[in-house]
Phi, psi and omega in degrees: 000127179289149180281147178275150178286168170307311182297320181292318176300318184302315186296320176296322181291327174295329187275338190304305186294323175293331172297317179296322179295317176306314183292320176296320177302318177299315175299319180293317180303316184292333180269178176205168177061223185292320179298326175295312179299318180298316180296317175303309179300317175298318174299312173300320182285318177297324177296320175299318181295320176299314184286319174303323184286323176299316184294322181296318177295319181295321183288312185261352181053050182294306186292318177306334186293340174237038174054041177228176181230130178299128184259091175303322177299316178298319179293315179293326177294321181294325182306308186283321174305315181292324175293322181292316179299315182294327189256357187245168174288171191296327179296316180288332170303305181300320175293326183289319178290319181294327176291321178296319176300320177292325174296324177291320177294324174295320181289333174286315181301324178282356189058031174286319183210154172277173171291331179287320174305311187286314181287330175285328175294312180295324178293322180292314184280328186309307185301322187289325173293316176305310182293321178298307175304320180288332172293325187259000181296137182298139178287128179270139172277117186266000000 
């Protein structure tokens, strides 16, 4: 099997997030009513959290204090992987999580981010995303 060039790997990295967006749009298309509205709100809110965190880090220089860089790429990928995990069957969940891990490895391979950059960003964002999805989940009648 031939090795891929830096540019070919970069193209794969560039395609990853749009593929996640298409999958999320498909999941939204398959839902309807209140669940769809809740999912859209959660997706918008988690996206806002990613970019608000980026701005906060730019202003306060949080990640540079431990020689790291906030990874917006990881955060945006997590927005859509979280949506797939919340709304899909277990196989799709495992594929989504596996694809995120592969994407993180690819970003490291391309020297876009270090493991510390990506893991610290995800550890920071995951609880915020959990709270966000919990907030927007449709309420069940008990």
